[in-house]
N, C-alpha and C positions, 0 to 999 in steps of 0.2 A: 504493499499498499504505499504511495507516493503522496505528496502533498500535506505533509506535516508541518511544513515551514512558512512563516511569513514575515515579511519585512526585508530591506535592503541592506541599510547601514546598522540597523539595530535588530539582529534577526531572532526570532524565537523559534525553536524545534520542540513539539510536545512528543511526549510517548506515554504508553501505559493505557490500561484497560481498567474499567469498571471494577470487575471482580479479579484482578491480578493482585499481587502481593503490594506493588507500589505505583506510581505513576509520578512525572514529574517533566521537566523541561531543560533544555539548554539554550542560554543568552548568550548570542555571540555579536560581537563588535561594542558592548559597552566598555566606556573609555576608563583608564586607569586613575586611581586616587581619588574614587569615590568611597566615602567612609560611611558603613550603616552598621546596625545590629540586626540578629534575629527577631527582635521584637518589632523592627521598623518592617519586615516582611509580613510578620504574624498577624498584625493587626487587619492587614487586608483580607487575610484568609479566614481571621475569625469572624469577619462580617457575611462571608459567605458559606459557611459551614452548616451542615445540616443539624437537625434535632434542637433547635433554640426556640420554637414555639409550635404551638399546634396546627399552624398554618402551613407548615413544611414538612418534607420528608423526616420521618422518626429514625432513620439511620443515624447510628451515632458514631461521627468521626472527629478526632480531634484535628485533623488536618494540620500537623506539626510539621513545619517545614525543614528540611535540611541543606546545608550550602556544601557540596562536595568537591567544587573546584573554583577556579578563578579568582580567588580572595586571599588575601594575607593577614592572619589573626593578630589583633593588637593587645597589649597588655590590659587594657579596659573593657576589654569583652567584646568590643566593636570588631569589625574586620573592614578592610581596605581593598576594592577592586584593582586585579592586576592588569586588565588587558585582554585577559585571557578567557576562554570560554565559562560561563558561570552556570557549573549544573545543580538544579536544585530536584530535591525530591521528597514526597510526600507519601507515607505508608497507608494503605488501606487495611483497614483494622475491624471493620464491622460488616463484611458481606457475607449474606445467605442467598448462596448461589441454588440451594434446593428450592426456593421460593418462584424460581424459573423452570423448573422441570418440566410442567405441565405443554410449556410453549416452546420447548426445545425443537417441535419441527412447524409450530404454528406461525404465521407470519400475523403479528400484532398491527390493526389498523392504525394509521398514522407515525408509524415507526419505521425505521429504517432496515427492518427486518429484510424484506423481498428485495430491496435493492441491493444491499449488501451481497446477499447470497447469489442474485443474477450477475452482479459482476465479479465476485471473488469465487464463487462456487462454496463458499464457508462462509460461517457468521458466528458471533459469541452471542448466544441467546442468554446468557448470565448479565441480564442487565443491559446489553447493547453493546459491550465491548467499548470500541472507540467511538461509538456514535452516542455513549452516554453523556450526559451532562456532567457526569462527576469529571470528564477531561477537563472542565472549565478551571477546577482547582489549579491546576498548572498555569493557566493563564493569569490567574490572580497573582500568583507568585511572581511571574514574570513582570506583572504591570506594577508591582513593588519596586522592580530594579527599575523600570522605566521611568518612575517618577523620581529617581536619583539623578537621571540624565538631563531632567528639565527644569533648571533652577527657576523659581518664581510662580511657576505655573500649578494651579490648584485645578485637580479633577475631581468634582463630585457627581453623583447621581442619586436620583429620586424615582418612587414608583408614581406616575401620575393617572392612571387608570387600572381598574380591576374590571373585568366585565364590562358593563356600562356605565359603572360609579366612577366619575372623574373627580379630580380635587378640584377645588376653587382657587383659581392662581392669585387671586387677591390676598389669600391667606397665608400664600409662599412663606415659609420661614426655614432656612438650613438649617438651624438650631433643633428642629423638630425631628430632622430625619433619623438620629441616632437615639430617640426618645420612644419609639413604638416599633413593633415586630415587621413593620411594611416598609420603612425606609420613606416615610409618607411625609411631604413638606408643609402639608395640611392638617393640623390636629385635628379639625371637625369630620374629616373622612375617615378616621382611624374607627369609631363605633360602627360606621356604617359597612365598611369592609369585615370589621370581625363578625357581624351578624350575617351577612351574605357569605363568607366564606366558611363559616360554620356550617351553613345550611348544604353549600357545595360540598364540603369534606365528610358531613356524615350522610351524605347520598352517595358518597363513593365516586364522585364525579370531579371535574376539573374545570378550572376556566383561564382564559388568557388574561394578558394585560400589557400596558405600554410604561417603558422606562425612559426617561430624560437624563442624558448626561450634559453638563455644563464644563467646559475647561476655559479656565479664568487666567490671565496673564500670557497667553500665547503669543509669541512674539510675531508683528506684523512682517510679513515677507515669507514665512517659511510655506513650504509647499510650492507645486510647480504647474505650468500650463498643460494641457491637452491630456495627457497619458500619466500623469504625475500629482495629481491633484490631491490636495489634503483631505478635502471632503470625500472624494473618491476612494482613498484609503480606508478613511473610517467609516465610509458605509459598508465597504468590503470585508472588513475587519468585524463589525458589528453584525453582519450578515451571517459571518461563518459559526458565530455565536447557536449551540443548540436550540432549535424550537423558535428562531426568529423568522419571520414571515414578510416583515416590512422595515425600512429604515427612512428616514428623512432628516435633511440638516434645515436648520432654520424653520421657516414658515413651512416648508416642506409642501405637502399636498394641499395646505390651506393657502399656498401662492395661486392657486388655481382658481380661487374662489373671488379674487381681488382684483383692481385694476392698477397698471403700472404707477399711477400716482401714488396708491397705498402701499405697493410693493417696495418701491425704491428708498434705499436708505441715503438719505439726503445729508450732507456735509458743510460744515461751518467751522470757522477757526475758535478755537476754546481760550479760556481765559489766560492761559500759559503760552498762547501763541501757536498752539499746535493744531493740527487738524481733527474734529472730532466727527462722530457719526451720531446723527441725531435719533436714529433706531438700529437696530439689528435684525431685521427680517431675513439677511442672507445668512445668519447663524455664524458670523465670525469667518465667513469664506467669500471672497470673489475670485473669479476665474482660477479656483483651485488655489488660492494663494492666501495665507491668512490676514484678515485686515487689523487685527489688534482688538479687536472687539471680542467677547466671549463667543467661544465655538460651542455651537448648541447641536445635539444631535438625539432624536428619537428613535426607538424601535420598537416594534409590536412582537409580543411572544404569544404564540397560539398555547390551547389548552393542552395541559399534560397527556398524552395519547394512552398512559397506564390508567384504566379506569376499571372499577368494579362490574360498571354494568357490560352484558355480554354484546359483542360486536362482531358482524358477519365477518369472514375471512376465509382462506384458504389454507391447506399446509404444503409443505414442500414435496409432497406427493400427488399434489393435483386434487386433494379430496376438500369440498367445502365443509367449514368447520365454524364454530362460535368461539370466540376468544374471550374471556375475563382474565384480566391481568390481576393477580395476586402480588405482593410486597408492600414496601413502604415507600410512596410517591409522593411529590407534592400536590397538592389540590390547586396551588397557582405557584407555577415554576418561574413567573417573571419575578417573584419575590427576593429570590436569591440570584436573580440575573443581574441585580442592581450592581454588585461589586464587580460583575464579570464585564458588564459593559463601561464601567470605569477603567477596568484595565487595559480593555482593549483601545479604547479611545487615547490612554495614556502612552501605549506602545506606538501607536499611529504618530502621535505628536514627538514622541523620541525620536522614532527613525526619520521626521522629516526635520527635526532639529539637527540631527547629525549631518542629513545630507545638505542642507543648507550651510551648514559651517563648513564641511569639505569642500563645497562648490565655490562660494562668496567670502568664506574667511570673516562674515560679519559678526558671528556669536562666537563667545569663548565659553 
């Protein structure tokens, strides 16, 4: 299986399966001399790990990350990057492969079972193998390294919609995101989502969601025209996340509903004599190049395909069957997708930051 690597200057290769002994990634291209601690990486993995509320899968994984290469340990417990490949590993400790025995030959509707089997002639039915969202733990670890590369850039994500229930943007408060199990920036939506997801969970069903990621402090000028666009690469990496079915930058699909006068981001000279944008409908990117405004991306997550309701399908021997997926699954996988989206945006920006530094020498 190829296509396990993304990025050009900041390159990430992930490895491992959902029910294997471990998974991880190799980060290549990270500059030398960047200091960090294990806690700096672990904080992001702790946001993503399962079992933290009744609204996510109850699989119990500590997701403790280990750094195997590419660093020089320091006396104070920190480590410094050496410029060589950084290998990160996370052990799998709570697999229950027996939960999947009944679907060893059955294709689960909505999953990649059929497509993996038809392409490779073999598939890992134990949680989906490489197609499992468990793989995203390695991406989050890589995102922790990416954040070291982009000084002054803050990447934050929030859940803005579950099912048909959307946040009130007038209530947006970043301080609230870490205070509830949904990464919600609107405290008023939390009890609505709690009641709604309790119904979904008790019915053994699932529902989709929308995640928004905002990157502030992105240097104007990074990105490239035509085939190297910053927003193109952000969209590509977000689309690569398991269960993502749609991505938009800035106004996104909303731009189709307004006029050119409404959509254009007008410019003026600010108090410091610098150019300022009066709005940010473009989401911080014009012509594939960062404007200096916050980069804003949203992505839609489909409902978790593993549900208790029987669905019609076929098996690998050509028989019509009904499939009911047992095990521990997220009623809304979009919740834990928030730190994954943050990581992918951070990786895309880190890649373009290094590419711009190499080409123009503007950035230090």
